[in-house]
C-alpha positions in Angstrom: 11.1 12.4 -19.2 8.3 11.2 -21.1 9.0 7.8 -21.2 8.1 7.8 -17.2 5.3 9.6 -17.8 4.0 6.9 -20.0 4.8 4.0 -17.2 3.3 5.5 -15.1 -0.2 6.4 -17.1 -0.1 2.5 -18.0 0.6 1.3 -14.5 -2.0 3.6 -12.3 -4.2 1.9 -16.1 -3.0 -1.3 -14.7 -4.2 -0.9 -11.6 -7.5 0.2 -11.9 -8.3 -2.4 -14.1 -6.8 -5.4 -11.7 -9.0 -3.7 -8.8 -12.0 -3.2 -11.4 -11.2 -7.3 -11.7 -11.1 -7.7 -7.9 -14.3 -5.7 -6.7 -16.4 -7.8 -9.9 -14.9 -10.6 -7.6 -16.8 -9.5 -4.4 -13.9 -8.0 -3.0 -15.3 -4.7 -0.4 -13.7 -1.7 -2.2 -10.9 -1.5 0.6 -9.1 -4.7 -0.8 -10.5 -4.3 -4.8 -8.2 -0.5 -3.5 -6.0 -2.3 -2.0 -4.8 -4.6 -5.3 -5.4 -2.2 -7.6 -2.5 -0.3 -6.1 -0.1 -3.2 -5.0 -0.1 -3.3 -8.6 0.8 0.0 -10.0 3.1 -0.4 -7.6 4.9 -3.7 -8.9 4.7 -2.3 -12.0 6.6 0.5 -11.4 8.9 -1.7 -9.6 9.1 -4.0 -12.7 10.7 -1.2 -14.8 12.9 0.1 -12.3 14.4 -3.1 -12.4 14.6 -2.7 -16.2 15.2 0.4 -16.3 18.7 -0.5 -13.9 20.1 -3.9 -16.2 19.3 -2.0 -19.3 21.2 0.7 -18.0 24.6 -2.0 -16.6 24.3 -3.3 -20.2 22.0 -6.8 -19.6 19.9 -7.5 -21.8 
């Protein structure tokens, strides 16, 4: 459970970072929030996929 808490925290931090960088490239706030949120969801999806592969015994 703590591992997933860490993964969610890292995904949120990465999403915030990409949102800020997107805003620095003069995107609108709406675009920046959407981009940051989608990057956070993508990171969580990758973590889930890696967890599934690990449980299946594939590295």
